[in-house]
C-alpha positions as a Markdown table, in Angstrom:
| # | Residue | x | y | z |
|---|---|---|---|---|
| 1 | Unk | 0.0 | 0.0 | 0.0 |
| 2 | Unk | 1.4 | 3.4 | -1.0 |
| 3 | Unk | 0.8 | 5.7 | 1.9 |
| 4 | Unk | 1.9 | 8.8 | -0.1 |
| 5 | Unk | -1.5 | 9.0 | -1.9 |
| 6 | Unk | -3.6 | 8.7 | 1.3 |
| 7 | Unk | -4.3 | 11.3 | 3.9 |
| 8 | Unk | -6.2 | 11.0 | 7.2 |
| 9 | Unk | -8.6 | 13.4 | 8.9 |
| 10 | Unk | -8.0 | 12.9 | 12.6 |
| 11 | Unk | -11.0 | 15.0 | 13.7 |
| 12 | Unk | -13.6 | 13.2 | 11.5 |
| 13 | Unk | -11.9 | 9.8 | 11.4 |
| 14 | Unk | -12.0 | 9.8 | 7.6 |
| 15 | Unk | -9.6 | 8.4 | 5.0 |
| 16 | Unk | -8.9 | 10.8 | 2.2 |
| 17 | Unk | -7.9 | 9.4 | -1.2 |
| 18 | Unk | -7.4 | 12.1 | -3.8 |
| 19 | Unk | -10.5 | 14.3 | -3.3 |
| 20 | Unk | -12.8 | 11.5 | -2.0 |
| 21 | Unk | -13.5 | 10.9 | 1.7 |
| 22 | Unk | -14.1 | 7.5 | 3.2 |
| 23 | Unk | -15.8 | 7.2 | 6.6 |
| 24 | Unk | -14.8 | 4.6 | 9.1 |
| 25 | Unk | -17.1 | 1.5 | 8.9 |
| 26 | Unk | -15.5 | -1.1 | 11.0 |
| 27 | Unk | -12.7 | -3.4 | 12.0 |
| 28 | Unk | -12.2 | -7.0 | 11.0 |
| 29 | Unk | -9.5 | -9.7 | 11.2 |
| 30 | Unk | -8.2 | -11.1 | 7.9 |
| 31 | Unk | -7.5 | -14.7 | 7.1 |
| 32 | Unk | -3.9 | -14.2 | 8.0 |
| 33 | Unk | -4.8 | -12.9 | 11.5 |
| 34 | Unk | -4.0 | -9.3 | 10.7 |
| 35 | Unk | -6.5 | -6.6 | 11.9 |
| 36 | Unk | -7.8 | -4.4 | 9.1 |
| 37 | Unk | -9.8 | -1.1 | 9.2 |
| 38 | Unk | -12.6 | -0.7 | 6.7 |
| 39 | Unk | -13.6 | 2.7 | 5.3 |
| 40 | Unk | -16.6 | 3.3 | 3.1 |
| 41 | Unk | -17.7 | 6.0 | 0.6 |
| 42 | Unk | -21.5 | 6.2 | 0.0 |
| 43 | Unk | -21.2 | 8.2 | -3.2 |
| 44 | Unk | -18.9 | 5.8 | -4.9 |
| 45 | Unk | -20.3 | 2.8 | -3.1 |
| 46 | Unk | -16.7 | 1.6 | -2.6 |
| 47 | Unk | -14.7 | 0.5 | 0.3 |
| 48 | Unk | -11.0 | 0.9 | 1.3 |
| 49 | Unk | -9.3 | -1.6 | 3.5 |
| 50 | Unk | -6.2 | -0.3 | 5.4 |
| 51 | Unk | -3.9 | -2.0 | 7.9 |
| 52 | Unk | -4.6 | -1.7 | 11.6 |
| 53 | Unk | -1.5 | 0.6 | 12.2 |
| 54 | Unk | -2.2 | 2.7 | 9.1 |
| 55 | Unk | -2.7 | 6.0 | 11.1 |
| 56 | Unk | 0.6 | 5.5 | 13.0 |
| 57 | Unk | 2.4 | 4.9 | 9.7 |
| 58 | Unk | 1.0 | 8.2 | 8.3 |
| 59 | Unk | 2.1 | 10.0 | 11.5 |
| 60 | Unk | 5.6 | 8.6 | 11.1 |
| 61 | Unk | 5.7 | 9.5 | 7.4 |
| 62 | Unk | 4.8 | 13.1 | 8.3 |
| 63 | Unk | 7.4 | 13.1 | 11.1 |
| 64 | Unk | 10.2 | 11.8 | 8.8 |
| 65 | Unk | 9.7 | 14.8 | 6.5 |
| 66 | Unk | 11.6 | 16.9 | 9.0 |
| 67 | Unk | 15.5 | 16.7 | 8.8 |
| 68 | Unk | 15.9 | 16.7 | 12.6 |
| 69 | Unk | 13.6 | 13.7 | 12.8 |
| 70 | Unk | 15.7 | 11.7 | 10.4 |
| 71 | Unk | 18.8 | 12.4 | 12.6 |
| 72 | Unk | 17.0 | 11.2 | 15.7 |
| 73 | Unk | 15.7 | 8.1 | 14.0 |
| 74 | Unk | 19.1 | 7.3 | 12.7 |
| 75 | Unk | 20.4 | 7.1 | 16.3 |
| 76 | Unk | 18.3 | 3.9 | 16.9 |
| 77 | Unk | 20.8 | 2.0 | 14.8 |
| 78 | Unk | 23.5 | 2.4 | 17.4 |
| 79 | Unk | 21.4 | 2.5 | 20.6 |
| 80 | Unk | 18.4 | 0.2 | 21.0 |
| 81 | Unk | 18.1 | -2.0 | 17.9 |
| 82 | Unk | 21.4 | -3.9 | 18.2 |
| 83 | Unk | 20.6 | -4.8 | 21.8 |
| 84 | Unk | 17.1 | -6.0 | 20.9 |
| 85 | Unk | 18.6 | -7.9 | 17.9 |
| 86 | Unk | 21.2 | -9.6 | 20.2 |
| 87 | Unk | 18.6 | -10.6 | 22.7 |
| 88 | Unk | 16.3 | -12.0 | 20.1 |
| 89 | Unk | 18.8 | -13.7 | 17.8 |
| 90 | Unk | 21.8 | -14.7 | 20.0 |
| 91 | Unk | 20.0 | -15.3 | 23.3 |
| 92 | Unk | 16.9 | -16.7 | 21.6 |
| 93 | Unk | 14.5 | -14.7 | 23.7 |
| 94 | Unk | 11.4 | -14.2 | 21.4 |
| 95 | Unk | 8.5 | -14.4 | 23.8 |
| 96 | Unk | 7.6 | -13.9 | 27.4 |
| 97 | Unk | 6.6 | -16.9 | 29.5 |
| 98 | Unk | 5.2 | -15.1 | 32.5 |
| 99 | Unk | 1.9 | -13.3 | 32.3 |
| 100 | Unk | 1.0 | -9.8 | 33.4 |
| 101 | Unk | 3.1 | -6.6 | 33.5 |
| 102 | Unk | 5.0 | -7.6 | 36.7 |
| 103 | Unk | 5.9 | -10.9 | 35.2 |
| 104 | Unk | 7.1 | -9.5 | 31.9 |
| 105 | Unk | 9.2 | -6.8 | 33.8 |
| 106 | Unk | 10.9 | -9.5 | 35.8 |
| 107 | Unk | 11.6 | -11.6 | 32.7 |
| 108 | Unk | 12.9 | -8.6 | 30.8 |
| 109 | Unk | 15.2 | -7.7 | 33.7 |
| 110 | Unk | 16.6 | -11.2 | 33.7 |
| 111 | Unk | 17.3 | -11.0 | 29.9 |
| 112 | Unk | 18.8 | -7.6 | 30.3 |
| 113 | Unk | 21.1 | -8.9 | 33.0 |
| 114 | Unk | 22.2 | -11.8 | 30.8 |
| 115 | Unk | 22.9 | -9.4 | 27.9 |
| 116 | Unk | 24.9 | -7.1 | 30.2 |
| 117 | Unk | 26.9 | -10.0 | 31.7 |
| 118 | Unk | 27.8 | -11.1 | 28.2 |
| 119 | Unk | 29.1 | -7.7 | 27.4 |
| 120 | Unk | 31.1 | -7.6 | 30.6 |
| 121 | Unk | 32.6 | -11.0 | 29.9 |
| 122 | Unk | 33.6 | -10.0 | 26.4 |
| 123 | Unk | 35.1 | -6.8 | 27.7 |
| 124 | Unk | 37.0 | -8.7 | 30.4 |
| 125 | Unk | 38.8 | -10.7 | 27.7 |
| 126 | Unk | 40.3 | -7.6 | 26.2 |
| 127 | Unk | 41.9 | -6.7 | 29.6 |
| 128 | Unk | 44.9 | -8.8 | 30.4 |
| 129 | Unk | 46.7 | -8.3 | 33.7 |
């Protein structure tokens, strides 16, 4: 889906395609399990299906038009994403086993400790006394 040709009216909850407006009709789950918003235009008697996170994608598109935003977003490469990648790929942590916010916090703390201990172990190898 090309998001450049779509706009969204936040106040009226309407999808704007060219000069035509589509009103929110409902939400359904596709065969693949993904949630989809459905918008309808009475004049054209047509519908438009858009992904569940469509509005967030449009907001990010608008944010990324600013040069400062691109610089801030670029920082993710060297701060958060490598850590998450290491935890998922190298430590094999892809899902939480405990339920609830408290349980997931405990589990994430344990995974973070494992990640940091690994970093400390690798740093220790560089130091020879």
